C-alpha positions as CSV (number, residue, x, y, z in Angstrom):
1,M,-92.2,83.7,101.0
2,T,-90.7,80.8,103.3
3,R,-87.6,80.3,101.5
4,L,-85.9,83.4,103.1
5,V,-82.3,83.6,101.6
6,S,-80.1,81.6,99.2
7,A,-78.0,79.7,102.4
8,M,-74.6,79.9,100.5
9,A,-75.1,83.7,100.3
10,L,-75.3,84.4,103.9
11,A,-71.5,84.5,104.4
12,T,-70.6,87.0,101.9
13,A,-73.6,89.3,102.6
14,L,-73.3,90.0,106.4
15,A,-70.8,93.0,106.9
16,A,-72.3,95.9,108.7
17,T,-72.5,96.8,104.8
18,S,-72.7,98.3,101.1
19,L,-69.6,107.0,108.0
20,A,-68.7,124.0,120.8
21,P,-69.4,126.2,117.7
22,A,-66.6,128.6,117.1
23,A,-68.4,131.1,114.7
24,A,-71.7,131.9,113.6
25,L,-73.2,129.9,110.6
26,A,-73.3,132.2,107.7
27,T,-76.4,131.1,106.3
28,T,-79.2,131.9,108.8
29,R,-83.0,130.5,109.0
30,E,-84.0,133.8,108.0
31,D,-82.0,133.6,105.0
32,S,-83.2,130.2,104.0
33,T,-86.9,131.7,104.4
34,R,-85.6,134.5,101.8
35,V,-84.3,131.7,99.2
36,T,-87.6,130.0,98.9
37,T,-89.1,133.3,98.0
38,S,-86.4,134.8,95.5
39,S,-85.7,134.0,92.1
40,A,-82.9,131.8,91.3
41,S,-80.8,134.3,89.8
42,E,-81.3,136.5,92.5
43,I,-79.8,134.4,95.4
44,K,-76.4,133.2,96.2
45,P,-75.5,129.8,97.0
46,P,-75.5,129.0,100.2
47,V,-72.0,129.5,102.1
48,A,-70.9,127.3,104.9
49,A,-68.8,128.8,107.9
50,K,-65.4,127.4,108.1
51,R,-64.7,126.7,111.8
52,P,-61.0,125.9,113.0
53,H,-60.7,122.0,113.0
54,T,-57.7,119.9,112.6
55,Y,-56.2,116.3,113.2
56,T,-53.3,114.2,113.0
57,H,-52.6,110.7,112.3
58,H,-49.2,109.4,111.2
59,G,-47.5,112.5,111.5
60,I,-49.7,114.0,108.8
61,T,-52.0,117.0,110.1
62,I,-55.4,117.7,108.1
63,E,-57.1,120.7,108.2
64,D,-61.3,120.0,108.2
65,P,-63.2,123.6,108.6
66,Y,-66.6,121.8,108.0
67,D,-66.4,119.3,110.5
68,W,-69.1,121.2,112.1
69,L,-71.5,119.9,109.7
70,Y,-71.1,116.6,111.4
71,D,-73.8,116.5,114.2
72,K,-72.0,114.7,116.9
73,S,-75.6,113.6,118.6
74,Y,-75.9,111.3,115.3
75,P,-78.0,109.6,114.5
76,V,-80.1,112.3,116.2
77,V,-79.6,115.6,114.0
78,D,-80.5,118.6,116.2
79,D,-77.6,121.1,115.7
80,E,-79.5,124.2,114.7
81,D,-76.8,125.7,112.6
82,V,-76.8,122.1,110.9
83,L,-80.2,122.1,110.2
84,N,-80.5,125.6,108.7
85,H,-77.7,125.0,106.3
86,V,-79.0,121.6,105.0
87,K,-82.6,123.9,104.7
88,A,-80.9,126.3,103.1
89,E,-79.2,124.2,100.4
90,N,-82.8,122.5,99.9
91,A,-84.3,125.7,99.3
92,Y,-81.4,126.6,96.8
93,F,-82.0,123.8,95.3
94,E,-85.5,124.4,94.8
95,A,-85.2,127.7,93.6
96,H,-83.0,127.1,90.5
97,M,-85.1,123.4,89.7
98,A,-88.3,125.8,89.8
99,A,-87.8,127.1,86.4
100,Q,-87.4,123.4,85.1
101,A,-90.7,122.0,87.1
102,P,-92.6,121.8,84.0
103,F,-90.1,119.9,82.0
104,T,-89.3,117.4,85.4
105,E,-93.0,117.1,85.4
106,A,-93.2,116.2,81.9
107,L,-90.8,113.5,81.8
108,F,-92.0,112.1,85.3
109,T,-95.2,111.9,83.3
110,E,-93.5,110.3,80.2
111,M,-91.8,108.0,82.5
112,R,-94.7,106.8,84.4
113,A,-96.5,106.1,81.3
114,R,-94.1,103.7,80.3
115,I,-95.1,101.4,83.9
116,K,-98.3,99.6,83.8
117,E,-99.7,100.8,87.0
118,D,-101.9,97.7,87.6
119,D,-99.2,95.3,87.8
120,S,-98.6,91.9,89.4
121,T,-96.0,89.5,89.8
122,V,-96.4,85.7,88.3
123,P,-97.8,83.9,91.3
124,Q,-95.6,81.0,92.5
125,K,-96.6,77.9,94.3
126,D,-95.0,77.7,97.7
127,G,-96.6,74.7,99.9
128,D,-100.3,75.0,99.9
129,Y,-100.2,78.4,98.4
130,L,-99.9,80.7,95.5
131,Y,-98.0,83.9,96.4
132,W,-97.9,87.4,94.2
133,S,-97.7,90.8,94.7
134,E,-99.4,93.5,92.7
135,F,-99.3,97.5,92.5
136,E,-102.9,98.7,91.8
137,E,-103.7,101.8,89.8
138,G,-102.4,104.8,91.0
139,A,-100.8,103.0,94.2
140,Q,-97.3,103.8,95.8
141,Y,-96.9,100.2,97.3
142,R,-97.7,96.8,96.7
143,K,-100.1,94.2,98.1
144,H,-99.6,91.0,99.1
145,W,-101.4,88.1,98.4
146,R,-102.2,84.2,98.4
147,K,-104.3,81.9,97.3
148,P,-104.8,78.1,98.1
149,V,-103.6,75.9,95.2
150,A,-106.7,73.6,95.8
151,G,-109.0,76.5,95.2
152,G,-110.6,79.4,97.1
153,E,-110.7,83.1,97.5
154,P,-107.3,85.1,97.4
155,Q,-106.3,86.4,101.0
156,L,-104.5,89.8,101.3
157,L,-101.4,89.3,103.3
158,I,-99.8,92.7,103.6
159,D,-101.1,96.3,102.1
160,E,-97.9,98.3,102.0
161,N,-100.3,101.2,101.0
162,E,-102.2,100.9,104.4
163,L,-99.3,100.5,106.5
164,A,-97.4,103.6,104.7
165,K,-100.5,105.9,105.1
166,D,-100.0,109.3,106.6
167,L,-96.1,108.2,106.6
168,E,-93.3,110.3,104.5
169,Y,-91.2,107.0,104.1
170,F,-91.9,103.5,104.2
171,R,-90.4,100.2,103.4
172,L,-91.0,96.7,103.9
173,G,-88.1,94.6,104.9
174,A,-88.3,90.9,105.7
175,A,-91.7,88.9,105.2
176,S,-91.9,85.2,105.8
177,I,-94.5,82.8,106.3
178,S,-94.5,80.2,108.6
179,Q,-94.1,76.5,107.4
180,N,-97.7,75.7,108.6
181,G,-98.8,78.8,106.7
182,R,-100.8,80.3,109.8
183,Y,-98.3,83.0,110.6
184,L,-96.8,85.9,108.8
185,A,-93.7,87.6,110.2
186,F,-92.8,90.9,108.3
187,S,-90.8,94.1,109.2
188,T,-90.8,97.8,108.1
189,D,-88.8,101.0,108.4
190,T,-90.7,104.0,108.5
191,N,-87.9,106.8,108.1
192,G,-85.5,105.5,106.0
193,S,-82.9,104.6,108.8
194,E,-82.8,101.1,108.1
195,R,-83.7,100.2,111.9
196,Y,-86.8,97.8,111.7
197,T,-89.6,97.0,113.7
198,G,-90.9,93.3,113.5
199,R,-94.6,92.1,113.8
200,I,-96.6,89.0,113.4
201,K,-99.6,88.8,111.7
202,D,-102.3,85.5,112.7
203,L,-103.6,84.7,109.2
204,Q,-106.5,82.9,110.6
205,T,-107.8,85.5,112.3
206,G,-106.3,88.8,110.7
207,E,-104.9,90.3,113.9
208,L,-101.5,91.5,114.9
209,L,-99.8,89.4,117.7
210,P,-98.8,91.6,120.8
211,D,-95.1,90.5,120.2
212,V,-92.9,93.4,118.8
213,L,-89.2,93.3,117.7
214,E,-87.8,96.6,117.8
215,N,-84.9,97.9,116.0
216,L,-83.7,95.0,114.1
217,R,-82.1,94.3,110.5
218,G,-81.8,91.3,108.6
219,D,-84.4,88.4,108.3
220,L,-87.0,86.9,110.4
221,V,-86.8,82.9,110.3
222,W,-89.3,80.4,111.4
223,V,-88.0,77.7,113.7
224,A,-89.0,75.1,116.5
225,N,-92.0,74.4,114.5
226,D,-93.3,77.8,113.9
227,T,-93.3,78.3,117.8
228,A,-90.4,80.9,117.4
229,L,-88.3,83.5,115.3
230,V,-85.0,83.8,114.7
231,Y,-83.8,87.6,114.3
232,G,-80.9,90.0,114.7
233,P,-81.2,93.0,116.3
234,S,-79.5,96.0,115.8
235,T,-76.9,97.8,117.8
236,E,-76.7,101.6,118.9
237,E,-73.9,101.7,116.0
238,W,-76.2,100.1,113.4
239,R,-74.5,96.9,113.5
240,T,-75.8,93.1,113.6
241,L,-74.0,91.1,116.1
242,E,-76.5,88.8,117.4
243,A,-78.6,85.9,116.6
244,K,-81.6,85.8,119.0
245,L,-84.5,83.2,119.5
246,H,-87.7,85.0,120.3
247,V,-90.3,82.6,121.4
248,I,-94.1,83.6,119.9
249,G,-96.3,84.9,123.1
250,T,-93.1,85.6,125.5
251,P,-91.7,88.9,126.8
252,N,-88.7,90.2,124.7
253,E,-86.5,90.0,128.0
254,Q,-86.8,86.1,127.9
255,D,-85.3,86.0,124.3
256,V,-82.4,83.9,124.0
257,T,-78.9,84.8,122.3
258,L,-77.9,82.2,120.2
259,Y,-75.0,83.4,119.0
260,K,-72.9,86.9,119.7
261,E,-70.2,88.1,117.4
262,E,-67.2,89.7,119.4
263,D,-65.5,91.1,116.5
264,Q,-67.0,94.7,115.5
265,S,-66.1,94.2,112.1
266,F,-68.2,91.1,111.2
267,G,-72.0,91.1,110.7
268,V,-74.6,88.0,111.6
269,G,-77.1,86.8,109.4
270,T,-79.4,83.7,109.6
271,G,-81.2,81.5,107.3
272,L,-82.5,77.9,106.8
273,T,-81.1,75.2,104.5
274,A,-82.9,73.9,101.1
275,Q,-85.0,71.2,103.0
276,E,-85.5,73.9,106.1
277,D,-84.2,71.3,108.7
278,W,-81.2,73.4,109.6
279,L,-81.0,77.1,110.9
280,I,-77.9,78.9,109.3
281,I,-75.9,81.7,111.7
282,A,-73.3,83.0,109.5
283,T,-70.8,85.8,110.3
284,G,-68.2,87.6,108.1
285,D,-67.1,90.7,106.7
286,N,-66.1,91.8,102.9
287,E,-63.3,88.8,103.1
288,T,-64.0,86.2,105.9
289,S,-66.8,84.0,106.8
290,E,-67.9,81.7,109.6
291,V,-70.8,79.6,109.6
292,R,-72.4,77.4,112.4
293,L,-75.6,75.1,111.8
294,V,-78.2,74.5,114.4
295,P,-81.0,72.2,114.2
296,A,-84.0,74.4,112.9
297,A,-86.5,72.1,115.3
298,N,-84.1,72.6,118.5
299,P,-82.4,76.4,117.7
300,T,-80.9,76.2,121.1
301,A,-79.0,73.3,120.6
302,K,-75.1,73.2,120.6
303,P,-74.2,74.8,117.1
304,I,-71.9,72.8,114.7
305,L,-69.0,75.3,113.8
306,V,-68.4,74.4,109.9
307,K,-64.9,75.5,110.0
308,A,-63.2,78.3,111.7
309,R,-62.5,81.7,110.4
310,K,-59.2,82.5,108.5
311,K,-58.7,85.5,106.9
312,G,-59.4,85.9,103.1
313,V,-61.6,82.6,102.8
314,E,-65.2,82.9,102.0
315,Y,-67.6,80.3,102.4
316,G,-71.3,79.7,102.2
317,V,-73.1,76.2,103.0
318,D,-76.0,74.3,102.4
319,V,-77.2,71.0,103.4
320,R,-79.3,68.2,101.6
321,D,-79.9,64.7,103.0
322,G,-77.2,65.5,106.3
323,E,-74.7,66.2,103.7
324,L,-73.0,69.5,103.8
325,W,-72.2,71.6,100.6
326,V,-69.6,74.4,100.8
327,W,-69.3,77.4,98.0
328,T,-65.5,78.7,98.8
329,N,-62.7,80.6,97.5
330,D,-60.3,78.5,100.0
331,D,-57.8,77.0,97.0
332,H,-59.1,79.1,94.1
333,I,-59.9,83.1,93.8
334,N,-63.0,82.3,91.6
335,F,-64.3,79.5,94.1
336,R,-65.0,76.1,94.1
337,L,-68.1,73.8,95.3
338,A,-67.2,71.0,97.9
339,K,-68.9,68.7,99.9
340,A,-68.5,67.5,103.6
341,K,-69.9,65.1,106.3
342,L,-71.8,66.8,109.2
343,E,-69.6,64.6,111.5
344,T,-66.4,66.2,109.9
345,P,-67.6,69.5,108.5
346,G,-64.3,71.1,107.9
347,D,-63.2,68.4,105.7
348,W,-64.1,69.7,102.2
349,Q,-64.1,67.6,99.2
350,T,-64.2,69.3,95.7
351,V,-67.2,68.7,93.6
352,I,-66.5,71.5,91.1
353,P,-63.2,72.8,91.2
354,G,-62.2,76.5,90.7
355,S,-62.0,77.8,87.2
356,D,-59.7,80.5,85.8
357,D,-62.6,81.2,83.2
358,F,-65.7,80.2,85.0
359,Y,-66.2,82.5,88.2
360,L,-68.7,80.6,90.3
361,T,-71.1,83.0,92.2
362,G,-73.5,80.6,93.5
363,F,-75.3,77.2,94.0
364,D,-78.8,76.3,95.0
365,L,-79.9,72.6,96.1
366,F,-83.2,71.1,94.8
367,K,-84.4,67.5,95.4
368,D,-83.2,65.9,91.8
369,F,-80.6,68.2,90.8
370,F,-78.6,71.3,91.8
371,V,-77.8,74.3,90.2
372,T,-74.6,76.5,89.8
373,E,-74.7,80.2,88.7
374,G,-71.8,82.3,87.4
375,R,-70.2,84.3,85.0
376,L,-68.3,83.5,81.9
377,N,-66.3,86.4,80.0
378,G,-68.8,88.5,81.8
379,L,-71.9,86.9,81.1
380,D,-74.5,85.5,83.4
381,Q,-74.5,81.7,83.2
382,I,-77.1,79.0,84.7
383,Q,-76.0,75.5,84.8
384,L,-78.1,72.7,85.8
385,R,-76.3,69.8,87.3
386,Q,-76.9,66.1,88.6
387,Y,-75.9,65.1,92.2
388,S,-74.9,61.3,90.3
389,D,-72.3,63.7,87.7
390,P,-71.8,67.0,88.7
391,A,-69.5,67.7,86.3
392,K,-71.7,67.2,83.7
393,I,-73.5,70.4,82.6
394,T,-76.9,71.1,81.3
395,P,-76.8,74.9,80.3
396,I,-79.6,77.2,80.0
397,T,-78.9,79.6,76.8
398,F,-79.7,82.6,75.9
399,P,-79.4,84.3,72.4
400,E,-78.4,88.0,73.0
401,P,-74.6,89.0,73.3
402,S,-75.2,91.0,76.2
403,Y,-77.7,90.3,79.0
404,T,-78.4,89.6,82.7
405,A,-80.3,86.3,84.0
406,G,-80.7,83.9,86.9
407,L,-82.8,82.2,89.2
408,S,-85.9,84.0,90.3
409,N,-88.4,82.8,93.0
410,N,-88.0,79.1,93.6
411,P,-89.3,78.5,97.0
412,E,-89.5,74.8,96.8
413,Y,-87.2,72.0,97.2
414,D,-89.0,70.2,95.1
415,M,-89.0,71.9,91.7
416,K,-89.7,70.2,88.6
417,V,-90.1,73.3,86.8
418,L,-87.6,76.5,87.5
419,R,-88.6,80.2,87.8
420,L,-85.9,82.1,85.9
421,S,-85.6,86.1,85.2
422,Y,-83.9,87.5,82.0
423,Q,-83.6,91.0,80.4
424,S,-80.6,92.8,78.6
425,M,-80.5,96.6,77.7
426,V,-83.0,96.5,74.8
427,T,-85.2,93.4,75.9
428,P,-87.7,94.0,78.8
429,S,-87.8,92.0,81.9
430,T,-89.0,88.7,81.2
431,V,-89.9,85.7,83.4
432,Y,-89.8,82.7,82.1
433,D,-90.7,78.8,83.5
434,Y,-87.7,76.0,82.7
435,D,-89.0,72.7,82.4
436,V,-85.9,70.4,83.7
437,A,-87.2,67.5,82.3
438,T,-87.7,68.9,78.7
439,G,-85.2,71.7,78.6
440,K,-87.9,73.9,77.4
441,L,-88.6,77.9,78.3
442,A,-91.9,78.9,78.3
443,T,-92.7,82.6,78.8
444,L,-94.8,83.7,81.8
445,K,-94.4,87.2,81.5
446,T,-92.7,90.1,79.6
447,Q,-92.4,93.4,80.9
448,E,-95.2,95.5,79.6
449,I,-94.7,99.3,78.5
450,P,-98.2,100.6,78.2
451,S,-96.6,103.8,76.3
452,G,-95.5,101.8,73.8
453,Y,-91.7,100.2,73.3
454,D,-90.1,99.1,69.6
455,P,-86.9,97.2,70.7
456,S,-86.3,96.9,67.1
457,L,-85.5,100.7,67.1
458,Y,-82.3,100.4,69.6
459,V,-78.9,98.8,69.4
460,A,-77.0,97.3,72.4
461,E,-73.3,96.7,72.0
462,R,-70.8,95.5,74.2
463,L,-67.0,96.7,73.4
464,T,-63.9,96.7,75.4
465,V,-61.7,100.1,75.9
466,Q,-58.0,99.9,76.9
467,A,-57.2,101.6,80.5
468,R,-54.2,103.6,81.1
469,D,-52.5,100.3,82.5
470,G,-53.3,98.0,79.4
471,T,-56.5,96.4,80.8
472,M,-59.3,95.9,78.8
473,V,-62.3,97.2,80.6
474,P,-65.9,95.8,79.3
475,V,-68.5,98.5,78.4
476,S,-72.0,98.0,77.5
477,I,-73.8,100.5,75.2
478,M,-77.4,101.3,74.3
479,M,-78.6,104.0,71.6
480,R,-81.1,104.5,69.2
481,K,-80.3,103.5,65.5
482,D,-81.5,106.7,64.4
483,R,-79.4,108.6,67.0
484,A,-78.2,110.6,64.2
485,E,-81.3,111.9,63.0
486,L,-82.5,112.8,66.7
487,L,-79.3,114.7,67.0
488,K,-79.8,116.7,64.0
489,K,-83.3,117.2,64.9
490,A,-82.6,118.6,68.3
491,G,-79.7,120.9,66.7
492,I,-76.9,119.1,67.6
493,E,-73.9,119.1,65.5
494,G,-70.8,116.9,65.8
495,P,-70.9,113.8,68.3
496,G,-74.3,113.6,70.6
497,P,-74.3,113.2,74.5
498,L,-73.2,110.0,76.4
499,H,-74.2,109.2,79.5
500,L,-72.0,106.6,81.4
501,Y,-73.1,104.8,84.7
502,A,-70.9,102.6,86.5
503,Y,-70.4,101.5,90.8
504,G,-67.4,99.5,91.0
505,A,-66.8,98.8,94.6
506,Y,-67.8,95.4,96.7
507,G,-67.8,92.9,93.9
508,Y,-71.0,94.0,92.8
509,A,-71.4,93.6,89.1
510,V,-73.6,96.3,87.4
511,P,-75.8,94.2,85.2
512,P,-76.7,95.1,81.2
513,S,-80.5,95.3,82.2
514,F,-83.4,97.0,80.8
515,S,-84.5,100.6,82.0
516,T,-87.8,102.4,80.9
517,T,-86.4,105.3,82.6
518,R,-83.4,105.4,80.4
519,L,-85.3,105.6,77.4
520,S,-85.8,109.4,78.3
521,L,-82.4,109.9,77.9
522,V,-82.0,107.7,74.8
523,D,-85.1,108.8,72.9
524,R,-83.5,112.4,72.9
525,G,-80.1,111.2,71.2
526,F,-78.2,110.0,74.4
527,A,-75.7,106.9,74.3
528,Y,-76.2,105.3,77.1
529,A,-73.1,103.2,78.7
530,I,-72.3,100.9,81.2
531,A,-68.4,100.9,82.1
532,H,-67.7,97.3,84.1
533,I,-64.8,99.3,85.7
534,R,-62.3,97.3,88.5
535,G,-64.2,97.1,92.0
536,G,-67.1,95.1,90.5
537,D,-66.9,91.4,90.0
538,D,-68.0,91.7,86.2
539,L,-65.1,89.4,85.0
540,G,-64.4,87.4,88.1
541,R,-63.2,88.0,91.5
542,R,-59.5,89.0,90.5
543,W,-61.3,91.6,88.7
544,Y,-63.1,93.0,92.1
545,L,-59.6,92.7,94.4
546,Q,-58.0,94.7,91.4
547,G,-60.0,97.9,92.8
548,K,-60.3,97.5,96.6
549,L,-57.8,98.4,99.3
550,F,-54.4,99.6,97.5
551,E,-55.5,99.0,94.2
552,R,-58.8,101.1,94.5
553,M,-57.6,104.0,92.1
554,N,-57.6,101.5,89.1
555,T,-61.7,101.9,89.6
556,F,-61.4,105.7,89.1
557,N,-58.9,105.4,86.4
558,D,-61.2,102.7,84.2
559,F,-64.1,105.0,84.5
560,V,-61.9,108.1,83.4
561,D,-60.2,106.1,80.6
562,V,-63.7,104.5,79.3
563,G,-65.0,107.9,78.7
564,R,-61.8,108.9,77.0
565,G,-61.9,105.8,75.0
566,L,-65.8,106.3,74.2
567,I,-65.1,109.6,72.9
568,A,-62.1,108.3,70.9
569,K,-64.1,106.0,69.5
570,G,-66.6,108.9,68.0
571,Y,-69.4,108.0,70.3
572,T,-69.5,111.0,72.0
573,A,-67.1,114.3,72.7
574,E,-64.8,116.2,75.7
575,G,-67.6,118.0,77.8
576,K,-70.6,115.9,76.2
577,V,-70.3,112.9,78.6
578,T,-72.8,113.1,81.6
579,A,-72.1,110.2,84.6
580,S,-73.9,109.3,87.8
581,G,-73.1,107.2,90.8
582,G,-74.6,106.8,94.2
583,S,-72.7,105.6,97.6
584,A,-69.7,103.9,96.9
585,G,-70.4,105.1,92.9
586,G,-70.7,108.5,94.5
587,E,-67.2,108.1,95.8
588,L,-66.4,107.6,92.1
589,M,-68.2,110.6,90.7
590,G,-66.1,112.9,93.3
591,A,-62.7,111.0,92.3
592,I,-63.5,111.3,88.2
593,I,-64.1,115.0,88.5
594,N,-61.1,115.8,90.4
595,Q,-58.9,113.6,87.9
596,D,-60.7,114.8,84.6
597,P,-63.6,117.5,85.2
598,K,-63.2,118.7,81.4
599,Q,-64.5,115.2,80.2
600,Y,-67.9,115.5,82.0
601,G,-71.0,117.9,81.3
602,A,-73.0,116.9,84.1
603,I,-72.3,115.1,87.0
604,V,-75.2,113.6,89.6
605,A,-73.6,112.0,93.0
606,H,-76.2,110.5,94.9
607,V,-75.6,109.7,98.5
608,P,-72.0,110.0,97.6
609,F,-69.3,108.2,99.8
610,V,-66.9,110.9,99.8
611,D,-65.3,111.9,103.1
612,V,-63.5,108.6,102.8
613,V,-60.6,109.4,105.0
614,N,-62.8,110.9,108.1
615,T,-65.5,107.9,108.2
616,M,-62.6,105.2,107.9
617,L,-61.0,107.2,111.1
618,N,-64.4,107.1,112.9
619,E,-64.5,103.7,114.1
620,K,-67.8,104.7,116.1
621,L,-69.9,105.2,113.1
622,P,-72.2,102.3,112.0
623,L,-70.2,100.8,108.9
624,T,-66.6,101.6,109.7
625,P,-65.0,98.3,111.3
626,G,-66.8,96.1,108.6
627,E,-65.3,98.6,105.7
628,W,-61.5,98.4,106.5
629,Q,-61.6,95.1,104.7
630,E,-62.8,97.1,101.5
631,W,-61.0,100.6,102.2
632,G,-58.2,99.7,104.3
633,N,-57.5,100.7,108.2
634,P,-56.4,104.2,108.5
635,I,-56.2,104.1,112.2
636,T,-53.5,101.6,112.2
637,D,-52.0,101.6,108.7
638,K,-50.0,104.6,107.8
639,A,-49.8,103.3,104.4
640,A,-53.4,103.1,104.2
641,F,-53.8,106.7,105.4
642,A,-52.3,108.2,102.8
643,Y,-53.2,105.9,99.9
644,M,-56.7,106.6,100.9
645,L,-56.1,110.8,101.3
646,A,-54.5,110.2,97.8
647,Y,-58.1,109.9,96.4
648,S,-60.9,110.8,99.0
649,P,-62.9,113.2,97.1
650,Y,-63.6,115.7,99.7
651,D,-60.0,115.9,100.7
652,Q,-58.8,116.1,97.2
653,V,-61.0,119.0,96.0
654,T,-58.9,122.0,94.7
655,A,-59.2,125.3,93.1
656,K,-60.2,124.4,89.5
657,A,-63.3,124.4,87.2
658,Y,-65.7,121.2,87.8
659,P,-68.6,120.4,86.0
660,P,-72.3,121.1,86.7
661,M,-73.2,118.9,89.9
662,L,-76.3,117.5,91.5
663,V,-75.6,116.0,94.7
664,T,-78.2,114.2,96.9
665,A,-78.0,112.8,100.8
666,G,-80.7,111.6,103.4
667,L,-81.0,112.8,106.7
668,N,-81.4,109.3,108.2
669,D,-78.8,107.5,105.9
670,P,-77.1,105.2,108.3
671,R,-74.9,104.2,105.2
672,V,-73.6,107.3,103.9
673,T,-73.9,109.9,106.6
674,Y,-75.9,112.9,105.5
675,W,-72.5,115.2,106.4
676,E,-70.3,113.6,103.6
677,P,-72.1,114.9,100.8
678,A,-73.0,118.2,102.8
679,K,-69.2,119.1,103.5
680,W,-68.0,118.0,100.1
681,V,-70.4,120.5,98.6
682,A,-69.3,123.1,101.0
683,K,-65.5,122.7,100.0
684,L,-66.7,122.6,96.3
685,R,-68.6,126.2,96.7
686,E,-65.6,127.3,98.5
687,L,-62.7,126.3,96.0
688,K,-64.2,125.6,92.4
689,T,-63.0,128.4,90.2
690,D,-65.9,127.8,87.4
691,D,-69.7,129.6,87.6
692,N,-71.2,125.8,86.6
693,L,-74.3,125.3,88.5
694,L,-73.6,123.0,92.1
695,L,-77.1,122.0,93.6
696,M,-77.3,119.5,96.9
697,K,-80.8,118.2,98.0
698,T,-81.4,116.3,101.2
699,N,-84.3,114.2,101.7
700,M,-85.3,115.1,105.4
701,G,-87.4,112.0,105.9
702,A,-85.6,109.2,104.0
703,G,-82.4,107.3,104.0
704,H,-79.9,105.8,101.9
705,G,-82.2,104.9,98.8
706,G,-83.8,108.4,98.5
707,Q,-87.7,108.6,98.7
708,S,-90.2,105.6,99.1
709,G,-92.9,104.7,96.9
710,R,-92.7,104.1,93.3
711,W,-94.0,107.3,92.1
712,N,-92.1,109.4,94.8
713,S,-88.5,107.7,93.5
714,L,-89.8,108.2,90.1
715,K,-90.1,111.8,90.7
716,E,-86.4,111.8,91.6
717,T,-85.3,110.2,88.7
718,A,-87.3,112.5,86.5
719,E,-85.5,115.2,88.6
720,E,-82.1,113.8,88.0
721,Y,-82.7,113.6,84.2
722,A,-84.1,117.1,84.1
723,F,-80.9,118.3,85.5
724,I,-78.8,116.6,83.0
725,L,-80.9,117.6,80.1
726,W,-80.8,120.9,81.2
727,Q,-77.2,121.1,81.9
728,M,-76.5,119.7,78.3
729,G,-78.8,122.4,76.6
730,M,-81.4,119.9,75.7
731,A,-84.2,121.0,78.1
732,P,-87.2,123.1,76.2
733,K,-86.0,126.8,76.3
734,E,-88.3,129.0,78.3
């Protein structure tokens, strides 16, 4: 818990990222009340009033009659018309899902039976203690523990269940033990707004110190010999533009600003170097980085600027024995690793050059060796290297043709044995220890599935599908070996259903990982596929760049074409593809149903980023300035405005048949604001020409991640799968 973050990753994870009534609302509060007591067959979907509203940019005028669903007092949402409409949608959702409640509960019970309730992480040594966390049977949240390495009784550090008691929502944010082991700094979010409150616990007395840090984001970093914390306060617009120093026991008004960022599109993050002797203050957006170093023992000293920002150049740093290590894309798109002297920190000398084949995603420095991580042909690579001969690679190899693997919890600088994580679509999550001296892997823990799991019943494949521009897109697929028999028993003729998932933004690669919940589809005859589409960085940095800005439509085309390709290969058939995605992946869902609605039998869009143009035009919203590097700036760039308008799911809804859909939102969501899905659903209800079910559920006390707590979250997954199976005719008959 001491080593907060991978130092080199800071610079790329800092952007504010991952948007007078004219008429009466058609659905009143009384309507909403009636909905909850009526059967689904008796009620009609909520109809949002259309209120005249237009805006003009670059000579183009857009009509937006559902703009009123954006409560202009946000982040406070208190407009009665807005709240009544959202509640009416929730009541409509509940009325239609009521008949599926027994099936949802059965799926939930099935999913829960695959989860070991009294589970714990593998203890890991950090200093004088072993640290671990655990779930108790039936508990929603974790307990966090430590125990002296020399022996002694376990000590409870944090009981999330106690902190979450009587709360609708709870999430633990940062958690950092001071270097002397006495203090625990931690932060919590109690409404889903991702505005955290920081506290400090004295682990000798068990008492909370009077210090309270409000409205913060990011990590809590111990400095100045454990007498002070560095933290990042959130602005009113939910941006982290400062690194501040709080001396324990002093009034917050005396906190010192160590760095303040003037560019509203950048975000600030902090962490410690491998030997914990330097404080890293990194600032950046989705394509540009700038890093400063300050002695951790003297955080108010004059910072060392590593290299001034240059648009398009990303870099992250670490320090070992006074020598600067730099991960950067300055001369190769797939990044190189370099070194420099602290006296001349901007003079970078290559250690590992960039490669067209190997995509270098990060590095970690240890006392006697260092580790590089990356991807080769889309598969994770872990490579041990020696300081004396960095070109010599000792790879850690794995047997499966498709998997995900990486360094896990390795908090100490002097590590002789590395903790690794591994899984595939058919292999449950596995924790290994890798002995650096012998090269041997020891299995510490394999995910236990109490209800039983036989990997020999399943098959995982990795294939490629040609997109319309000739690009070959990788796809990972899992299914039962006896899928044909399962479908026959279910009375399904011809090709079976296939669920297709992707994200496709910000360079995030969706790994071919294991999921116990996924089995509830696969064991009923579904094939489950992950499309590694452009916009993620599955095949390297260029793969990501080919799915952003003016190449954004590649992402949507890839997904549609993967589905079409899987249909052509016989894995499924038109109308039997179901799909889901969240946030930017929800934008993907909106785009694909506008482009090719007949392909899909059911769509689930979680907190979907669908009102793209309006959000990117509104620089007051939390994420907007930091997102222009990903999507374009329609305020200043006419071409960006026109391109964005051409794919924005909300703006491209037209009068045609759409597949059955379930849409979710969070009233407190600061990333994708609730009105985006609300406006989208309202417009779909107005224009769609089909009778297919369109449901929207808004979590009134949660944010971007949906419900908190492992069982509440699992219940929402069961709800999603019940909807999909129901719409595919695979739910139990009433």
